[in-house]
Biopython code that builds the backbone (N, CA, C, O; Angstrom):
import numpy as np
from Bio.PDB.StructureBuilder import StructureBuilder

atoms = [
    (1, "MET", "N", (5.468, 3.902, -5.610)),
    (1, "MET", "CA", (6.247, 3.876, -4.385)),
    (1, "MET", "C", (7.710, 3.587, -4.727)),
    (1, "MET", "O", (8.610, 4.187, -4.140)),
    (2, "GLY", "N", (7.952, 2.680, -5.662)),
    (2, "GLY", "CA", (9.286, 2.470, -6.182)),
    (2, "GLY", "C", (10.320, 1.904, -5.226)),
    (2, "GLY", "O", (11.481, 2.311, -5.273)),
    (3, "LEU", "N", (9.934, 0.976, -4.359)),
    (3, "LEU", "CA", (10.911, 0.361, -3.460)),
    (3, "LEU", "C", (11.716, -0.692, -4.214)),
    (3, "LEU", "O", (11.189, -1.397, -5.075)),
    (4, "ASP", "N", (12.975, -0.783, -3.882)),
    (4, "ASP", "CA", (13.880, -1.743, -4.504)),
    (4, "ASP", "C", (13.409, -3.172, -4.198)),
    (4, "ASP", "O", (13.203, -3.511, -3.033)),
    (5, "PRO", "N", (13.236, -4.008, -5.221)),
    (5, "PRO", "CA", (12.799, -5.391, -4.986)),
    (5, "PRO", "C", (13.730, -6.174, -4.057)),
    (5, "PRO", "O", (13.264, -7.025, -3.299)),
    (6, "ALA", "N", (15.027, -5.902, -4.102)),
    (6, "ALA", "CA", (15.966, -6.582, -3.200)),
    (6, "ALA", "C", (15.696, -6.190, -1.750)),
    (6, "ALA", "O", (15.811, -7.022, -0.850)),
    (7, "LEU", "N", (15.337, -4.929, -1.522)),
    (7, "LEU", "CA", (14.993, -4.476, -0.173)),
    (7, "LEU", "C", (13.712, -5.155, 0.297)),
    (7, "LEU", "O", (13.626, -5.601, 1.441)),
    (8, "LEU", "N", (12.723, -5.233, -0.578)),
    (8, "LEU", "CA", (11.455, -5.854, -0.210)),
    (8, "LEU", "C", (11.629, -7.322, 0.179)),
    (8, "LEU", "O", (10.877, -7.837, 1.007)),
    (9, "GLU", "N", (12.607, -7.990, -0.408)),
    (9, "GLU", "CA", (12.852, -9.397, -0.077)),
    (9, "GLU", "C", (13.330, -9.583, 1.359)),
    (9, "GLU", "O", (13.086, -10.630, 1.959)),
    (10, "ILE", "N", (14.006, -8.586, 1.916)),
    (10, "ILE", "CA", (14.544, -8.743, 3.272)),
    (10, "ILE", "C", (13.705, -8.053, 4.348)),
    (10, "ILE", "O", (13.884, -8.326, 5.535)),
    (11, "LEU", "N", (12.800, -7.171, 3.951)),
    (11, "LEU", "CA", (11.951, -6.510, 4.939)),
    (11, "LEU", "C", (10.937, -7.499, 5.501)),
    (11, "LEU", "O", (10.431, -8.363, 4.784)),
    (12, "ALA", "N", (10.648, -7.362, 6.792)),
    (12, "ALA", "CA", (9.676, -8.224, 7.459)),
    (12, "ALA", "C", (8.953, -7.418, 8.528)),
    (12, "ALA", "O", (9.437, -6.380, 8.980)),
    (13, "CYS", "N", (7.806, -7.905, 8.917)),
    (13, "CYS", "CA", (7.040, -7.271, 9.988)),
    (13, "CYS", "C", (7.891, -7.246, 11.259)),
    (13, "CYS", "O", (8.537, -8.243, 11.581)),
    (14, "PRO", "N", (7.905, -6.132, 11.984)),
    (14, "PRO", "CA", (8.713, -6.052, 13.201)),
    (14, "PRO", "C", (8.104, -6.783, 14.404)),
    (14, "PRO", "O", (8.747, -6.892, 15.448)),
    (15, "ASP", "N", (6.869, -7.285, 14.265)),
    (15, "ASP", "CA", (6.272, -8.050, 15.357)),
    (15, "ASP", "C", (7.008, -9.389, 15.486)),
    (15, "ASP", "O", (7.849, -9.713, 14.648)),
    (16, "THR", "N", (6.705, -10.151, 16.507)),
    (16, "THR", "CA", (7.472, -11.355, 16.831)),
    (16, "THR", "C", (7.446, -12.432, 15.753)),
    (16, "THR", "O", (8.338, -13.281, 15.731)),
    (17, "HIS", "N", (6.469, -12.432, 14.866)),
    (17, "HIS", "CA", (6.381, -13.468, 13.827)),
    (17, "HIS", "C", (7.260, -13.166, 12.610)),
    (17, "HIS", "O", (7.545, -14.072, 11.828)),
    (18, "HIS", "N", (7.689, -11.931, 12.434)),
    (18, "HIS", "CA", (8.589, -11.510, 11.351)),
    (18, "HIS", "C", (8.130, -11.999, 9.977)),
    (18, "HIS", "O", (8.935, -12.489, 9.184)),
    (19, "SER", "N", (6.849, -11.862, 9.706)),
    (19, "SER", "CA", (6.292, -12.310, 8.428)),
    (19, "SER", "C", (6.681, -11.384, 7.290)),
    (19, "SER", "O", (7.002, -10.217, 7.514)),
    (20, "PRO", "N", (6.652, -11.905, 6.062)),
    (20, "PRO", "CA", (6.949, -11.071, 4.893)),
    (20, "PRO", "C", (5.919, -9.960, 4.726)),
    (20, "PRO", "O", (4.804, -10.036, 5.243)),
    (21, "LEU", "N", (6.316, -8.937, 3.999)),
    (21, "LEU", "CA", (5.445, -7.804, 3.722)),
    (21, "LEU", "C", (5.110, -7.763, 2.238)),
    (21, "LEU", "O", (5.935, -8.110, 1.393)),
    (22, "GLU", "N", (3.885, -7.332, 1.933)),
    (22, "GLU", "CA", (3.451, -7.147, 0.552)),
    (22, "GLU", "C", (3.266, -5.657, 0.309)),
    (22, "GLU", "O", (2.959, -4.904, 1.233)),
    (23, "VAL", "N", (3.451, -5.242, -0.924)),
    (23, "VAL", "CA", (3.320, -3.833, -1.288)),
    (23, "VAL", "C", (1.884, -3.527, -1.688)),
    (23, "VAL", "O", (1.283, -4.256, -2.478)),
    (24, "ASP", "N", (1.340, -2.449, -1.141)),
    (24, "ASP", "CA", (0.066, -1.887, -1.598)),
    (24, "ASP", "C", (0.401, -0.534, -2.205)),
    (24, "ASP", "O", (0.446, 0.477, -1.504)),
    (25, "GLU", "N", (0.636, -0.521, -3.511)),
    (25, "GLU", "CA", (1.044, 0.705, -4.211)),
    (25, "GLU", "C", (-0.002, 1.799, -4.071)),
    (25, "GLU", "O", (0.343, 2.960, -3.853)),
    (26, "ALA", "N", (-1.278, 1.442, -4.194)),
    (26, "ALA", "CA", (-2.353, 2.436, -4.165)),
    (26, "ALA", "C", (-2.404, 3.174, -2.835)),
    (26, "ALA", "O", (-2.636, 4.383, -2.799)),
    (27, "ALA", "N", (-2.189, 2.449, -1.743)),
    (27, "ALA", "CA", (-2.257, 3.061, -0.411)),
    (27, "ALA", "C", (-0.905, 3.585, 0.053)),
    (27, "ALA", "O", (-0.836, 4.333, 1.029)),
    (28, "GLY", "N", (0.171, 3.205, -0.632)),
    (28, "GLY", "CA", (1.508, 3.624, -0.205)),
    (28, "GLY", "C", (1.909, 2.980, 1.102)),
    (28, "GLY", "O", (2.476, 3.627, 1.982)),
    (29, "GLU", "N", (1.604, 1.678, 1.220)),
    (29, "GLU", "CA", (1.866, 0.961, 2.463)),
    (29, "GLU", "C", (2.483, -0.403, 2.177)),
    (29, "GLU", "O", (2.406, -0.928, 1.066)),
    (30, "LEU", "N", (3.094, -0.953, 3.218)),
    (30, "LEU", "CA", (3.542, -2.339, 3.208)),
    (30, "LEU", "C", (2.622, -3.109, 4.145)),
    (30, "LEU", "O", (2.354, -2.667, 5.262)),
    (31, "LEU", "N", (2.142, -4.254, 3.691)),
    (31, "LEU", "CA", (1.148, -5.013, 4.430)),
    (31, "LEU", "C", (1.739, -6.307, 4.964)),
    (31, "LEU", "O", (2.370, -7.062, 4.225)),
    (32, "CYS", "N", (1.531, -6.559, 6.248)),
    (32, "CYS", "CA", (1.989, -7.808, 6.847)),
    (32, "CYS", "C", (1.063, -8.934, 6.394)),
    (32, "CYS", "O", (-0.159, -8.784, 6.389)),
    (33, "THR", "N", (1.661, -10.061, 6.016)),
    (33, "THR", "CA", (0.882, -11.194, 5.534)),
    (33, "THR", "C", (0.283, -12.025, 6.669)),
    (33, "THR", "O", (-0.495, -12.944, 6.412)),
    (34, "THR", "N", (0.632, -11.714, 7.923)),
    (34, "THR", "CA", (0.127, -12.481, 9.059)),
    (34, "THR", "C", (-0.801, -11.674, 9.960)),
    (34, "THR", "O", (-1.908, -12.122, 10.259)),
    (35, "CYS", "N", (-0.373, -10.499, 10.396)),
    (35, "CYS", "CA", (-1.121, -9.774, 11.432)),
    (35, "CYS", "C", (-2.037, -8.677, 10.895)),
    (35, "CYS", "O", (-2.694, -7.992, 11.679)),
    (36, "ASP", "N", (-2.093, -8.496, 9.578)),
    (36, "ASP", "CA", (-2.997, -7.531, 8.953)),
    (36, "ASP", "C", (-2.644, -6.081, 9.279)),
    (36, "ASP", "O", (-3.500, -5.201, 9.191)),
    (37, "ARG", "N", (-1.382, -5.825, 9.657)),
    (37, "ARG", "CA", (-0.948, -4.447, 9.875)),
    (37, "ARG", "C", (-0.516, -3.833, 8.551)),
    (37, "ARG", "O", (-0.008, -4.517, 7.662)),
    (38, "ALA", "N", (-0.727, -2.538, 8.443)),
    (38, "ALA", "CA", (-0.279, -1.773, 7.284)),
    (38, "ALA", "C", (0.734, -0.743, 7.772)),
    (38, "ALA", "O", (0.437, 0.071, 8.646)),
    (39, "PHE", "N", (1.931, -0.791, 7.196)),
    (39, "PHE", "CA", (3.013, 0.115, 7.575)),
    (39, "PHE", "C", (3.164, 1.182, 6.498)),
    (39, "PHE", "O", (3.241, 0.851, 5.315)),
    (40, "PRO", "N", (3.206, 2.454, 6.884)),
    (40, "PRO", "CA", (3.315, 3.522, 5.887)),
    (40, "PRO", "C", (4.698, 3.572, 5.247)),
    (40, "PRO", "O", (5.694, 3.146, 5.832)),
    (41, "VAL", "N", (4.727, 4.103, 4.037)),
    (41, "VAL", "CA", (5.987, 4.404, 3.357)),
    (41, "VAL", "C", (5.983, 5.910, 3.142)),
    (41, "VAL", "O", (5.135, 6.439, 2.423)),
    (42, "ARG", "N", (6.933, 6.597, 3.768)),
    (42, "ARG", "CA", (6.993, 8.062, 3.700)),
    (42, "ARG", "C", (8.257, 8.490, 2.971)),
    (42, "ARG", "O", (9.364, 8.122, 3.363)),
    (43, "ASP", "N", (8.088, 9.260, 1.919)),
    (43, "ASP", "CA", (9.223, 9.730, 1.114)),
    (43, "ASP", "C", (10.103, 8.573, 0.668)),
    (43, "ASP", "O", (11.327, 8.692, 0.639)),
    (44, "GLY", "N", (9.474, 7.446, 0.319)),
    (44, "GLY", "CA", (10.205, 6.286, -0.161)),
    (44, "GLY", "C", (10.864, 5.449, 0.916)),
    (44, "GLY", "O", (11.610, 4.518, 0.611)),
    (45, "ILE", "N", (10.593, 5.773, 2.187)),
    (45, "ILE", "CA", (11.215, 5.052, 3.306)),
    (45, "ILE", "C", (10.133, 4.294, 4.085)),
    (45, "ILE", "O", (9.204, 4.910, 4.608)),
    (46, "PRO", "N", (10.246, 2.956, 4.165)),
    (46, "PRO", "CA", (9.278, 2.193, 4.952)),
    (46, "PRO", "C", (9.415, 2.511, 6.445)),
    (46, "PRO", "O", (10.516, 2.501, 6.995)),
    (47, "VAL", "N", (8.290, 2.790, 7.083)),
    (47, "VAL", "CA", (8.270, 3.082, 8.519)),
    (47, "VAL", "C", (7.760, 1.819, 9.214)),
    (47, "VAL", "O", (6.553, 1.619, 9.351)),
    (48, "LEU", "N", (8.692, 0.974, 9.650)),
    (48, "LEU", "CA", (8.335, -0.315, 10.233)),
    (48, "LEU", "C", (8.318, -0.250, 11.756)),
    (48, "LEU", "O", (8.995, -1.020, 12.438)),
    (49, "LEU", "N", (7.538, 0.676, 12.261)),
    (49, "LEU", "CA", (7.348, 0.836, 13.704)),
    (49, "LEU", "C", (5.932, 0.392, 14.043)),
    (49, "LEU", "O", (4.974, 0.832, 13.407)),
    (50, "LEU", "N", (5.791, -0.475, 15.040)),
    (50, "LEU", "CA", (4.461, -0.958, 15.404)),
    (50, "LEU", "C", (3.533, 0.185, 15.789)),
    (50, "LEU", "O", (2.335, 0.127, 15.514)),
    (51, "ASP", "N", (4.072, 1.226, 16.423)),
    (51, "ASP", "CA", (3.251, 2.370, 16.826)),
    (51, "ASP", "C", (2.746, 3.180, 15.630)),
    (51, "ASP", "O", (1.759, 3.904, 15.750)),
    (52, "GLU", "N", (3.402, 3.067, 14.497)),
    (52, "GLU", "CA", (3.005, 3.807, 13.295)),
    (52, "GLU", "C", (2.085, 2.992, 12.390)),
    (52, "GLU", "O", (1.479, 3.537, 11.468)),
    (53, "ALA", "N", (1.978, 1.701, 12.650)),
    (53, "ALA", "CA", (1.163, 0.818, 11.817)),
    (53, "ALA", "C", (-0.305, 0.943, 12.192)),
    (53, "ALA", "O", (-0.666, 1.457, 13.251)),
    (54, "ARG", "N", (-1.135, 0.454, 11.280)),
    (54, "ARG", "CA", (-2.567, 0.385, 11.567)),
    (54, "ARG", "C", (-3.049, -1.002, 11.171)),
    (54, "ARG", "O", (-2.489, -1.639, 10.278)),
    (55, "HIS", "N", (-4.090, -1.457, 11.844)),
    (55, "HIS", "CA", (-4.724, -2.712, 11.442)),
    (55, "HIS", "C", (-5.681, -2.375, 10.312)),
    (55, "HIS", "O", (-6.555, -1.523, 10.474)),
    (56, "ARG", "N", (-5.531, -3.022, 9.188)),
    (56, "ARG", "CA", (-6.365, -2.702, 8.027)),
    (56, "ARG", "C", (-7.835, -2.934, 8.298)),
    (56, "ARG", "O", (-8.674, -2.208, 7.764)),
    (57, "SER", "N", (-8.176, -3.919, 9.107)),
    (57, "SER", "CA", (-9.583, -4.208, 9.381)),
    (57, "SER", "C", (-10.239, -3.116, 10.221)),
    (57, "SER", "O", (-11.454, -2.929, 10.159)),
    (58, "GLU", "N", (-9.440, -2.396, 11.006)),
    (58, "GLU", "CA", (-9.980, -1.345, 11.872)),
    (58, "GLU", "C", (-9.791, 0.042, 11.285)),
    (58, "GLU", "O", (-10.624, 0.923, 11.497)),
    (59, "GLY", "N", (-8.704, 0.245, 10.549)),
    (59, "GLY", "CA", (-8.418, 1.554, 9.997)),
    (59, "GLY", "C", (-7.765, 2.509, 10.981)),
    (59, "GLY", "O", (-7.442, 3.641, 10.619)),
    (60, "ASP", "N", (-7.563, 2.072, 12.222)),
    (60, "ASP", "CA", (-6.966, 2.928, 13.246)),
    (60, "ASP", "C", (-5.532, 2.500, 13.522)),
    (60, "ASP", "O", (-5.190, 1.335, 13.322)),
    (61, "PRO", "N", (-4.681, 3.428, 13.981)),
    (61, "PRO", "CA", (-3.326, 3.037, 14.372)),
    (61, "PRO", "C", (-3.361, 2.026, 15.504)),
    (61, "PRO", "O", (-4.243, 2.079, 16.361)),
    (62, "THR", "N", (-2.413, 1.113, 15.511)),
    (62, "THR", "CA", (-2.343, 0.135, 16.597)),
    (62, "THR", "C", (-1.814, 0.808, 17.848)),
    (62, "THR", "O", (-1.153, 1.845, 17.791)),
    (63, "SER", "N", (-2.116, 0.201, 18.960)),
    (63, "SER", "CA", (-1.599, 0.759, 20.215)),
    (63, "SER", "C", (-0.994, -0.309, 21.067)),
    (63, "SER", "O", (-0.507, -0.025, 22.162)),
]
sb = StructureBuilder()
sb.init_structure("model")
sb.init_model(0)
sb.init_chain("A")
sb.init_seg("    ")
for serial, (resi, resn, name, xyz) in enumerate(atoms, 1):
    if name == "N":
        sb.init_residue(resn, " ", resi, " ")
    sb.init_atom(name, np.array(xyz, "f"), 0.0, 1.0, " ", f" {name:<3s}", serial, name[0])
structure = sb.get_structure()
């Protein structure tokens, strides 16, 4: 995925808790450490939109 470590330090979940994100290289996603959402990374750009995220436990996009 190759995201800049400095960028990863400032990125946070867009939900109200603004928790840090972890990288899942295999899935090409950023994972919220609090709400279990997975945010896609498309063409090297993190898509931090709640409508685009999915809950990892469900596998479906959030609504």
